[in-house]
N, C-alpha and C positions, 0 to 999 in steps of 0.2 A: 559525794565529793564536790559537786557543783554548788550545793547549798553551803558547804563549809567555806568555799571560796567566796561566795557572795557575802556571808557573814563577816569574813575577814575584811573585805573591801568596805563594808559599811562601817566597821570599827575604825579603819584607817581614815575614812572620810570624816567621821565624828571627831577623831583625834585631831585631824588637820583643822577642822572648823574651830575646835576649842583653842588650839594654839593661835590661830589667827585672831580670834576674839581677845585672847590674852595680850597679844602684841599690841592691838589697838588700844586696849585699856591702859597698858603700861606706858606706851609712848604718849598718849593723850595726857596722862598725869605728869610725866616727866617734862613734857613740852606743852604747857597750858596756852602758850602764845606761839604764833608763827616764828620760825627761826631755825637755828642750828645749835646742837649741843654735842659735846664730845665727853661723855662721862667715863669712858674707858679709853685707854691709849690705842689710837688707830681705829676707833669705832665711833661713828658719828650718827646722830639721830636728826632727821629733818622733818619739819612740818610746814604746810602751806594750806591756807583756808580758801584759796581760789586758784583757778588755772594761772600759771605763771610762765612767762617766757614769750618768745624764744630767747634763751640766754646763751651768749657765746662764752666759752670757757675752755678749760682743759680737764680731761679725765685722766687720772693716774690709775695704775693697776688696782682694781678693787672688785669686791663681791657686793652687789647691791640687791636688797630685798625691799619690797613694798608691802606694808601692812594694810594700807587703805589708799584707794585712788589709783592713778596710772600716770606713766611718764613716757615721753618719747625722746630718744637720743639720736641725733643725726651725725654720722661720722663719714666725711667724704660723700660718696654716692649712695651710702646705705643708711636706712632708717630702722631703728630698733624700738619696739614698744614693749613695755612690761608692766605687770600688775601683780596683785597678791598671789596669783597662781604661778608666777614665773620670776626667775632671778636674772639679773644682768651681770655678766662677767666681762671685765676689760683687763687686758694684760699688757698693754703698751701705753705710755703717756701720749695722748693725742689731743689736738684741738677739736672741739665738738660744739654742736648747738643742741641744747637740751630744753625741754618744755614739759611742765606739769600740765597734763591735759584733763585730768579728772580730780576735782577737789571742790568742796563746798564748806561753808561755815559749820554745818552740822556734821559733815563727814569729811574732815580735812585729809589732805594727802599726808601720809605718814610713812617714813622709810628709814632703813638702816643701811649704812655704808661701812664696810670693813676693808681697810687697806690690805693689799696683798704684797708683802715684801718678798723679794726674790730669795733672801736667805731662809725665810720661813718655809717657802714652797720647796726649796731644795732640800732642806732638812727633813720635812715630812715625806718627800718623795724617796729619799734614801732609806728612811726608816721603814717605809712601806715596801721596800724591795726594789727601788729604782724604776726608771721609766720603761714603758712597754717597748719603746723604739726610740732611737736617737735620730732617726730620719723621718721623712714624710713630706707631703706637699705643703703648700701654703696654708696657714691657719690665720684667719682674720683676727684682729685684736679685740673685736667685740662679738658677743653672742648672747642670745636669750634662750633659756631652757626652762622646762617645767620644774617647779620647786617641789621635790619629793618630800614625803613625810619625815624621813630621818634627818634631812638637811634642815627642814623647818623646825624640827624639835631642837636641834642644836642652836639655831638662831634664837629661839625663845629662851633657852638657858643662858645664852650670852646676854640678852637684854635684861634678864632677871638680876644679873650681877651688878647692874647699875644701881640697884637699891641696897647692895651689900658690899661696901668698900673693902671690908676686911677679907671677905671671901674672894672678891674680885682680884686682889693682888696675887692670890694663889691659883685661882681657877680660870681666869681669863686666858692665860697662855694655853691651858689645856683645851678649852672649848674652841679657841681659834684654830688650834692644830687639828681638832676633830673636823671643823668645817673645811679646812684646806684638804684634809684626807678625803672627805666625802666628795669634794669637787674633783679631786684627782682620780677617784675610782668611778666617777659619774660620767655623764654624757660629754662634759667639757674637759675631761682629763687631759687629752692630747693638747688642747689649747693652753692649758696651764703649764704643762710640761715644757712646751717650746720656749717659755720665758726663762726657765731655770736650766735647761739642758744646754751644754756647750755643743754646738753643731746644729745642722738644720738651717734652713733659710730664715725662719722666723726670728731666730736668735740674732742672725746677722742684721736683719732689718731693725731689731731693737737697738742694736749698736748704731745703725745709721740714724735712727730717730734721735738718739742721744747727741750725735754729732750735729745734726741740724738744729736741735734746740740750743746747743751751746753756741753755735756760730750763725744764728738766724739772721743777723744783721750784715753778714758778709756775702759776697757774690757766691751763687750756687755753682759748685764745680762737680758735676755729676761724675765725670771721668775719674776725678781724684778720689771721691768717696767709694766708687765701685772698685777701684784698684786696691784701696785699703781693706776692703771687705773680701777681696779675692773673687770678685764677680765681674761678669761682662756688663757693659752699660745697659744693654737690652734686658739682660737677666735681672739686673738691679731694679730697673723700672717695673718689670713684670711682678717681681716678688714684693716690692715696696707697696704697690697698689693692692696686691692680694691681701696684705696684712693690714694696711691703714685705710684702704678704701679711697685713697687719693694719690695723685702723683707727687713726687718730691717737691716740685715747684708749687703745687697747690698747698702742700703742707707748710712750706716755708712762708708762703704768702699769708696764710692764716695766723701763723705765729707772729709775723711782723705787724699785722694789722691789730691783733689783740694787744700786743705790747704798746703800740702807738696810742691806742685808746686809753690804756692804763696811764701812760705818761701824761696825756691831756687831762685826765680826771684827777690823778693823784698829785702830779707835779706841776699842773697848770701850764703846760707847754702849749704853744700855739700849734696848729696843724702842720705848718711847714717845718718847724723845728722837730716835732715828734716824728714826722715822716722821714726826715733826714737822719734822725737818731737810729731808726730801725732799718736803714739801708736804702731809702728812696731818694735819689738825686733830683728827680723831677716832681715838683709839688703837685702839678696838675695830674700826673699819673697816679700819685698817692691818693689824691682826692677821688679819682674815678674808681680805683680799686677799693677804697674804703666804703664808698657808697654802694658798690656792687655787693659787698659782704654784709654790711650793717643796714642797708636800705635807705640811708640818708647821708648827706655830707658830714664831714667830721665835726664842724662847729655846732651844727644843729643837733646832731646825735648826742654830743657831750652835754649840751645845754639841757636837752630833754632828760638825760640820765640824772643830772644834778637836781632838776625839778622833781623828778620821781623820788629821789633819795630824800629830799627835803620834806616831801609830803607824807613819808612813811613814818 
Protein backbone atom coordinates (compact mmCIF):
# COMPACT_ATOMS: atom_id res chain seq x y z
CA UNK A 1 0.00 0.00 0.00
CA UNK A 2 2.83 2.38 0.93
CA UNK A 3 4.67 1.55 -2.31
CA UNK A 4 1.54 2.34 -4.34
CA UNK A 5 1.26 5.69 -2.58
CA UNK A 6 4.92 6.47 -3.28
CA UNK A 7 4.51 5.63 -6.97
CA UNK A 8 1.47 7.89 -7.18
CA UNK A 9 3.40 10.74 -5.57
CA UNK A 10 6.26 10.26 -8.04
CA UNK A 11 3.81 10.34 -10.97
CA UNK A 12 2.23 13.54 -9.63
CA UNK A 13 5.64 15.18 -9.26
CA UNK A 14 6.65 14.16 -12.80
CA UNK A 15 3.38 15.49 -14.16
CA UNK A 16 3.81 18.80 -12.32
CA UNK A 17 7.41 19.12 -13.56
CA UNK A 18 6.31 18.49 -17.16
CA UNK A 19 3.53 21.05 -16.82
CA UNK A 20 5.91 23.70 -15.46
CA UNK A 21 8.37 23.05 -18.28
CA UNK A 22 5.56 23.41 -20.80
CA UNK A 23 4.44 26.69 -19.25
CA UNK A 24 7.98 28.09 -19.48
CA UNK A 25 8.33 26.97 -23.12
CA UNK A 26 4.99 28.41 -24.21
CA UNK A 27 5.33 31.72 -22.39
CA UNK A 28 8.90 32.19 -23.65
CA UNK A 29 7.70 31.68 -27.21
CA UNK A 30 4.64 33.91 -26.83
CA UNK A 31 6.71 36.63 -25.10
CA UNK A 32 10.16 36.68 -26.76
CA UNK A 33 10.82 40.12 -25.21
CA UNK A 34 10.06 41.61 -21.80
CA UNK A 35 6.56 43.01 -21.50
CA UNK A 36 2.93 42.17 -21.13
CA UNK A 37 0.50 40.32 -23.43
CA UNK A 38 -3.25 39.62 -23.16
CA UNK A 39 -3.96 36.86 -25.72
CA UNK A 40 -7.20 35.81 -24.00
CA UNK A 41 -9.85 38.07 -22.50
CA UNK A 42 -9.02 38.64 -18.84
CA UNK A 43 -5.80 36.59 -19.03
CA UNK A 44 -2.40 38.30 -19.19
CA UNK A 45 1.14 36.93 -19.58
CA UNK A 46 4.13 38.87 -18.16
CA UNK A 47 7.88 38.57 -18.74
CA UNK A 48 10.86 40.30 -17.09
CA UNK A 49 14.54 39.47 -17.69
CA UNK A 50 15.85 41.11 -14.52
CA UNK A 51 14.57 41.89 -11.03
CA UNK A 52 12.11 44.76 -11.26
CA UNK A 53 10.62 47.19 -8.79
CA UNK A 54 9.53 48.04 -6.26
CA UNK A 55 6.54 49.22 -8.31
CA UNK A 56 3.61 51.05 -6.75
CA UNK A 57 0.28 50.16 -8.31
CA UNK A 58 -3.12 48.58 -7.81
CA UNK A 59 -4.02 44.89 -7.75
CA UNK A 60 -7.56 44.01 -8.77
CA UNK A 61 -9.13 40.60 -7.93
CA UNK A 62 -7.01 37.99 -9.69
CA UNK A 63 -5.43 34.54 -9.66
CA UNK A 64 -1.68 34.75 -10.35
CA UNK A 65 0.70 31.92 -11.23
CA UNK A 66 4.46 32.09 -11.82
CA UNK A 67 6.03 29.72 -14.35
CA UNK A 68 9.58 30.87 -13.64
CA UNK A 69 11.17 33.28 -11.16
CA UNK A 70 9.62 34.82 -8.04
CA UNK A 71 7.73 37.93 -6.98
CA UNK A 72 6.96 39.79 -3.76
CA UNK A 73 3.79 41.81 -3.17
CA UNK A 74 3.44 44.16 -0.19
CA UNK A 75 -0.09 45.16 0.84
CA UNK A 76 -0.28 47.33 3.91
CA UNK A 77 1.69 45.65 6.71
CA UNK A 78 1.83 42.25 4.99
CA UNK A 79 4.32 40.81 2.50
CA UNK A 80 3.51 37.91 0.16
CA UNK A 81 6.14 36.00 -1.83
CA UNK A 82 5.22 33.45 -4.46
CA UNK A 83 7.03 31.28 -7.02
CA UNK A 84 6.32 28.35 -9.41
CA UNK A 85 5.18 26.18 -6.51
CA UNK A 86 2.63 28.69 -5.19
CA UNK A 87 -0.16 30.92 -6.48
CA UNK A 88 -1.29 34.34 -5.33
CA UNK A 89 -4.98 35.10 -4.88
CA UNK A 90 -6.26 38.64 -4.42
CA UNK A 91 -9.95 39.35 -3.93
CA UNK A 92 -10.27 43.12 -3.36
CA UNK A 93 -8.82 45.96 -5.44
CA UNK A 94 -6.01 47.43 -3.32
CA UNK A 95 -2.96 49.67 -3.68
CA UNK A 96 0.19 47.55 -3.39
CA UNK A 97 3.95 47.56 -3.90
CA UNK A 98 5.19 44.68 -6.08
CA UNK A 99 8.67 43.52 -6.99
CA UNK A 100 10.05 40.80 -9.25
CA UNK A 101 12.84 39.36 -7.10
CA UNK A 102 14.07 36.42 -9.20
CA UNK A 103 14.73 36.89 -12.92
CA UNK A 104 17.71 36.62 -15.29
CA UNK A 105 18.22 36.95 -19.03
CA UNK A 106 18.59 33.16 -19.36
CA UNK A 107 15.74 32.37 -16.97
CA UNK A 108 13.32 35.32 -17.10
CA UNK A 109 10.40 35.86 -14.78
CA UNK A 110 7.28 34.45 -16.49
CA UNK A 111 3.79 34.67 -15.06
CA UNK A 112 0.07 34.35 -15.78
CA UNK A 113 -2.61 36.61 -14.33
CA UNK A 114 -6.31 35.70 -14.61
CA UNK A 115 -8.91 38.29 -13.62
CA UNK A 116 -11.56 37.14 -11.13
CA UNK A 117 -14.93 38.72 -11.88
CA UNK A 118 -17.51 38.63 -9.10
CA UNK A 119 -20.23 37.44 -11.52
CA UNK A 120 -18.10 34.47 -12.61
CA UNK A 121 -17.21 33.51 -9.03
CA UNK A 122 -20.86 33.75 -7.97
CA UNK A 123 -22.03 31.69 -10.93
CA UNK A 124 -19.53 28.89 -10.31
CA UNK A 125 -20.26 28.96 -6.58
CA UNK A 126 -24.00 28.52 -7.18
CA UNK A 127 -23.42 25.75 -9.70
CA UNK A 128 -21.14 23.99 -7.22
CA UNK A 129 -23.85 24.01 -4.56
CA UNK A 130 -23.40 27.38 -2.88
CA UNK A 131 -21.00 28.56 -0.18
CA UNK A 132 -20.14 26.48 2.84
CA UNK A 133 -21.02 29.39 5.09
CA UNK A 134 -22.41 32.90 4.77
CA UNK A 135 -20.57 34.10 7.84
CA UNK A 136 -17.11 33.88 9.30
CA UNK A 137 -14.28 35.98 10.57
CA UNK A 138 -12.09 38.38 8.69
CA UNK A 139 -10.46 37.09 5.55
CA UNK A 140 -7.58 39.16 4.21
CA UNK A 141 -7.67 40.20 0.56
CA UNK A 142 -4.36 38.47 -0.31
CA UNK A 143 -3.14 34.92 0.14
CA UNK A 144 -0.42 32.61 -1.15
CA UNK A 145 -1.05 28.85 -1.34
CA UNK A 146 0.64 25.78 -2.83
CA UNK A 147 -0.25 25.23 -6.49
CA UNK A 148 -1.62 21.68 -6.60
CA UNK A 149 -1.38 19.39 -9.64
CA UNK A 150 -5.02 19.72 -10.76
CA UNK A 151 -4.96 23.52 -10.61
CA UNK A 152 -1.62 23.63 -12.45
CA UNK A 153 -3.01 21.30 -15.11
CA UNK A 154 -5.94 23.69 -15.71
CA UNK A 155 -3.53 26.65 -15.98
CA UNK A 156 -1.50 24.80 -18.65
CA UNK A 157 -4.65 24.10 -20.66
CA UNK A 158 -5.58 27.79 -20.40
CA UNK A 159 -2.17 28.90 -21.73
CA UNK A 160 -2.39 26.37 -24.61
CA UNK A 161 -5.51 28.16 -25.84
CA UNK A 162 -3.42 31.25 -26.67
CA UNK A 163 -2.13 29.27 -29.69
CA UNK A 164 -5.62 28.25 -30.84
CA UNK A 165 -7.92 31.29 -31.32
CA UNK A 166 -10.73 29.14 -32.72
CA UNK A 167 -10.75 26.79 -29.75
CA UNK A 168 -10.15 29.67 -27.33
CA UNK A 169 -13.52 31.28 -28.12
CA UNK A 170 -15.31 28.14 -26.96
CA UNK A 171 -12.97 26.67 -24.35
CA UNK A 172 -11.60 29.70 -22.48
CA UNK A 173 -14.85 30.24 -20.52
CA UNK A 174 -14.90 26.53 -19.61
CA UNK A 175 -11.28 26.41 -18.42
CA UNK A 176 -11.58 29.65 -16.43
CA UNK A 177 -14.71 28.25 -14.74
CA UNK A 178 -12.76 25.11 -13.86
CA UNK A 179 -9.97 27.22 -12.33
CA UNK A 180 -12.47 29.21 -10.26
CA UNK A 181 -14.12 25.95 -9.14
CA UNK A 182 -10.78 24.45 -8.04
CA UNK A 183 -10.01 27.65 -6.12
CA UNK A 184 -13.42 27.52 -4.43
CA UNK A 185 -13.00 23.92 -3.28
CA UNK A 186 -9.35 24.45 -2.37
CA UNK A 187 -7.47 26.06 0.49
CA UNK A 188 -8.58 29.60 -0.40
CA UNK A 189 -12.24 28.81 -1.07
CA UNK A 190 -13.56 30.85 1.86
CA UNK A 191 -11.51 33.87 0.77
CA UNK A 192 -13.03 33.72 -2.71
CA UNK A 193 -16.54 33.15 -1.34
CA UNK A 194 -16.45 36.30 0.76
CA UNK A 195 -16.14 38.44 -2.39
CA UNK A 196 -19.26 36.99 -3.96
CA UNK A 197 -21.49 36.25 -0.97
CA UNK A 198 -23.83 38.93 0.36
CA UNK A 199 -23.21 39.06 4.07
CA UNK A 200 -20.11 38.73 6.20
CA UNK A 201 -17.70 41.50 7.07
CA UNK A 202 -15.40 40.98 4.08
CA UNK A 203 -18.18 41.85 1.66
CA UNK A 204 -18.90 45.03 3.62
CA UNK A 205 -15.23 45.97 3.46
CA UNK A 206 -15.26 45.39 -0.31
CA UNK A 207 -18.07 47.96 -0.46
CA UNK A 208 -16.03 50.33 1.71
CA UNK A 209 -13.05 49.95 -0.62
CA UNK A 210 -15.27 50.86 -3.57
CA UNK A 211 -16.49 53.98 -1.72
CA UNK A 212 -12.96 55.05 -0.85
CA UNK A 213 -11.73 54.52 -4.40
CA UNK A 214 -14.61 56.58 -5.79
CA UNK A 215 -14.20 59.45 -3.32
CA UNK A 216 -10.45 59.29 -2.62
CA UNK A 217 -10.02 63.06 -3.16
CA UNK A 218 -12.69 63.98 -0.60
CA UNK A 219 -12.26 64.27 3.18
CA UNK A 220 -12.36 60.89 4.91
CA UNK A 221 -15.53 60.54 7.01
CA UNK A 222 -15.17 57.25 8.85
CA UNK A 223 -18.38 57.67 10.84
CA UNK A 224 -20.42 58.15 7.66
CA UNK A 225 -18.93 55.10 5.93
CA UNK A 226 -19.39 52.91 9.01
CA UNK A 227 -23.01 54.01 9.31
CA UNK A 228 -23.71 53.22 5.64
CA UNK A 229 -22.26 49.75 6.17
CA UNK A 230 -24.22 49.18 9.39
CA UNK A 231 -21.04 48.88 11.46
CA UNK A 232 -19.60 50.64 14.49
CA UNK A 233 -16.57 52.87 13.88
CA UNK A 234 -14.28 50.60 15.90
CA UNK A 235 -15.68 47.51 14.17
CA UNK A 236 -15.17 49.10 10.76
CA UNK A 237 -11.54 49.95 11.56
CA UNK A 238 -10.87 46.43 12.84
CA UNK A 239 -12.43 44.61 9.88
CA UNK A 240 -11.01 47.00 7.27
CA UNK A 241 -7.46 46.36 8.48
CA UNK A 242 -8.13 42.63 8.69
CA UNK A 243 -9.06 42.52 4.99
CA UNK A 244 -6.75 45.14 3.47
CA UNK A 245 -3.76 45.08 5.84
CA UNK A 246 -3.98 48.86 6.35
CA UNK A 247 -6.17 51.47 8.02
CA UNK A 248 -8.77 53.41 5.97
CA UNK A 249 -6.56 56.50 6.24
CA UNK A 250 -3.48 54.64 4.97
CA UNK A 251 -5.56 53.19 2.13
CA UNK A 252 -6.86 56.61 1.07
CA UNK A 253 -3.37 58.12 1.33
CA UNK A 254 -1.88 55.53 -1.04
CA UNK A 255 -4.69 56.05 -3.54
CA UNK A 256 -4.19 59.83 -3.46
CA UNK A 257 -0.42 59.68 -3.88
CA UNK A 258 -0.55 57.12 -6.70
CA UNK A 259 -3.07 59.28 -8.56
CA UNK A 260 -0.96 62.40 -7.98
CA UNK A 261 2.07 60.67 -9.50
CA UNK A 262 -0.03 59.63 -12.50
CA UNK A 263 -1.21 63.23 -12.97
CA UNK A 264 2.37 64.51 -12.93
CA UNK A 265 3.62 61.84 -15.33
CA UNK A 266 0.71 61.73 -17.79
CA UNK A 267 -0.81 65.21 -17.59
CA UNK A 268 2.42 67.08 -16.77
CA UNK A 269 0.96 68.78 -13.71
CA UNK A 270 3.32 70.33 -11.20
CA UNK A 271 3.48 68.85 -7.69
CA UNK A 272 1.36 71.55 -6.02
CA UNK A 273 -1.45 71.25 -8.59
CA UNK A 274 -1.40 67.44 -8.55
CA UNK A 275 -1.50 67.42 -4.76
CA UNK A 276 -4.42 69.82 -4.68
CA UNK A 277 -6.27 67.77 -7.31
CA UNK A 278 -6.14 64.64 -5.13
CA UNK A 279 -7.19 66.36 -1.93
CA UNK A 280 -4.09 67.96 -0.36
CA UNK A 281 -4.59 71.62 0.59
CA UNK A 282 -1.07 71.97 1.99
CA UNK A 283 1.73 71.55 -0.62
CA UNK A 284 4.43 70.92 1.98
CA UNK A 285 2.29 68.19 3.59
CA UNK A 286 1.80 66.61 0.16
CA UNK A 287 5.56 66.68 -0.51
CA UNK A 288 6.31 65.00 2.83
CA UNK A 289 3.74 62.27 2.32
CA UNK A 290 4.90 61.68 -1.26
CA UNK A 291 8.55 61.31 -0.23
CA UNK A 292 7.58 58.97 2.59
CA UNK A 293 5.78 56.61 0.17
CA UNK A 294 7.98 56.81 -2.94
CA UNK A 295 11.35 57.54 -1.31
CA UNK A 296 12.05 60.90 -2.96
CA UNK A 297 10.35 64.27 -3.55
CA UNK A 298 7.69 64.49 -6.29
CA UNK A 299 9.70 66.39 -8.91
CA UNK A 300 12.82 64.22 -8.56
CA UNK A 301 10.75 61.01 -8.58
CA UNK A 302 8.84 61.96 -11.72
CA UNK A 303 12.02 63.07 -13.54
CA UNK A 304 13.68 59.76 -12.70
CA UNK A 305 10.69 57.77 -13.92
CA UNK A 306 10.69 59.70 -17.20
CA UNK A 307 14.42 59.07 -17.68
CA UNK A 308 13.90 55.36 -17.05
CA UNK A 309 11.02 55.25 -19.53
CA UNK A 310 13.15 57.01 -22.14
CA UNK A 311 16.04 54.57 -21.76
CA UNK A 312 13.91 51.44 -22.11
